[in-house]
C-alpha positions in Angstrom: 7.6 -12.8 -21.3 5.2 -11.3 -23.8 1.6 -10.3 -23.1 -1.4 -10.2 -25.4 -4.5 -8.1 -25.2 -7.8 -9.9 -24.7 -11.4 -8.6 -24.3 -11.9 -7.9 -20.6 -15.3 -9.7 -20.7 -13.6 -12.9 -21.8 -11.8 -13.3 -18.4 -13.0 -16.1 -16.1 -11.9 -15.6 -12.5 -13.2 -15.0 -9.0 -12.8 -11.3 -8.3 -13.1 -11.8 -4.6 -10.1 -14.2 -4.3 -8.1 -12.3 -7.0 -8.3 -9.1 -5.0 -8.3 -10.3 -1.4 -6.0 -13.3 -1.7 -3.8 -12.7 -4.7 -3.3 -9.0 -4.1 -2.2 -6.6 -6.8 0.1 -3.7 -7.7 -1.1 -0.2 -8.6 1.6 1.2 -10.9 1.9 4.6 -12.6 4.6 6.7 -14.3 4.9 10.4 -14.2 7.7 12.8 -15.2 10.0 9.8 -16.1 9.6 8.1 -12.7 7.6 5.0 -11.9 5.9 4.2 -8.5 4.0 1.1 -7.4 2.1 0.1 -4.3 0.4 -3.1 -3.1 -3.3 -3.3 -2.7 -5.5 -6.0 -1.3 -8.9 -4.4 -1.5 -11.0 -2.9 -4.3 -13.6 -4.1 -6.7 -14.3 -4.8 -10.3 -17.6 -4.0 -12.1 -19.5 -2.0 -14.6 -20.1 1.8 -14.3 -20.5 4.7 -16.7 -21.0 2.1 -19.5 -17.5 0.9 -18.9 -15.7 -2.0 -17.3 -14.2 -0.4 -14.2 -11.9 -1.0 -11.2 -12.5 0.6 -7.9 -9.3 1.1 -5.9 -8.4 2.9 -2.7 -5.3 4.9 -2.1 -4.5 6.9 1.1 -3.5 10.5 0.4 -0.2 9.8 2.2 0.9 7.2 -0.3 3.7 8.2 -2.6 2.0 6.4 -5.5 -1.1 8.5 -5.2 0.5 11.6 -6.8 1.7 9.4 -9.7 -1.8 8.0 -10.3 -3.3 11.5 -10.1 -0.7 13.2 -12.4 -0.5 10.4 -15.0 -4.2 9.8 -15.2 -3.5 6.2 -16.4 -2.0 3.3 -14.4 -1.9 -0.5 -14.3 -3.3 -3.1 -12.0 -1.0 -6.1 -12.0 -2.4 -9.3 -10.4 -0.1 -12.1 -9.1 -0.6 -15.7 -8.2 -1.0 -16.3 -4.5 2.4 -17.9 -3.7 4.7 -17.4 -0.6 7.3 -15.8 -2.9 4.8 -13.3 -4.4 3.4 -12.5 -1.0 6.9 -11.6 0.3 7.6 -9.4 -2.8 4.2 -7.7 -2.6 4.5 -7.3 1.2 7.8 -5.5 0.6 6.3 -3.3 -2.1 3.4 -2.4 0.2 5.5 -1.6 3.3 8.3 0.2 1.7 7.9 3.7 0.3 9.4 4.6 -3.1 10.3 8.0 -1.5 12.9 6.1 0.6 14.5 3.8 -2.0 14.1 2.4 -5.5 11.9 -0.5 -4.4 11.0 -1.5 -7.9 14.6 -2.1 -8.7 15.2 -4.0 -5.5 12.0 -6.2 -5.6 13.2 -8.5 -8.4 10.1 -8.1 -10.6 10.4 -7.1 -14.3 8.9 -3.7 -15.2 7.6 -3.4 -18.7 5.2 -0.9 -20.5 2.2 -1.3 -22.8 0.9 1.9 -24.5 3.4 3.8 -22.2 1.8 2.4 -19.0 4.1 0.4 -16.7 3.1 -3.1 -15.5 4.9 -6.2 -14.2 5.7 -9.2 -16.4 5.3 -11.7 -13.6 1.6 -10.9 -13.3 -1.1 -13.3 -14.5 -3.5 -10.5 -15.4 -2.9 -6.8 -16.1 -5.6 -4.1 -16.4 -4.6 -0.8 -18.0 -6.8 1.9 -16.4 -7.7 5.5 -16.9 -9.0 7.7 -14.0 -12.7 8.5 -14.2 -13.6 9.6 -10.7 -11.9 10.2 -7.4 -13.4 11.1 -4.0 -12.2 11.0 -0.4 -13.9 8.8 2.1 -15.4 11.0 4.8 -16.4 10.1 8.4 -19.9 11.6 7.9 -20.6 9.4 4.9 -20.2 6.0 6.7 -23.7 4.6 7.1 -22.3 1.7 9.2 -20.3 3.4 11.9 -18.8 0.1 13.0 -17.1 -0.3 9.6 -15.7 3.2 9.9 -14.4 2.6 13.4 -13.0 -0.9 12.5 -11.1 0.2 9.5 -10.3 3.8 10.3 -9.5 4.2 14.0 -6.9 6.8 13.1 -9.2 8.6 10.7 -6.7 8.0 7.9 -9.2 7.6 5.2 -8.6 6.5 1.6 -9.5 8.2 -1.6 -11.6 6.0 -3.8 -11.0 5.9 -7.5 -13.2 4.5 -10.2 -11.1 3.7 -13.3 -11.9 2.7 -16.8 -10.3 -0.7 -17.6 -9.5 0.1 -21.2 -7.1 -2.8 -21.9 -6.7 -6.2 -20.4 -3.4 -8.1 -20.8 -2.5 -11.7 -20.1 0.7 -13.7 -20.8 0.8 -14.8 -24.5 
């Protein structure tokens, strides 16, 4: 399948369902290797005079070092189907340290401007790191949120990334 670039502001979608219900893959390449992970939380918005994505990655995730080292990555969004949920569940629960999960998942990896993404996606954002900061226990204003989501104190790092290209199937 081929993709075409479109203006990001031309997209018409519900970001709440696209992130929470459809899920997405964060994918980066570094030193000739590609890593991907599933995400089901984040945000889209406008910051630093740019269209941006806010994503969260735990420091223990294999993909984090790829995102940090490459500086650029893709967010590939998929239709909410049982088959896609099964694939994205596998990609979220299996570490690329342990096996070549990209090869085993059945999705088609491609590149645009050298950044890997998946052809089965309905929307792809090519992103560039702008900001990264770890969540800290002391910074939670609502302590219930902190205790609900981080009972093990295994906090994410939050990234703000410039969405510099948006791709959709041609």
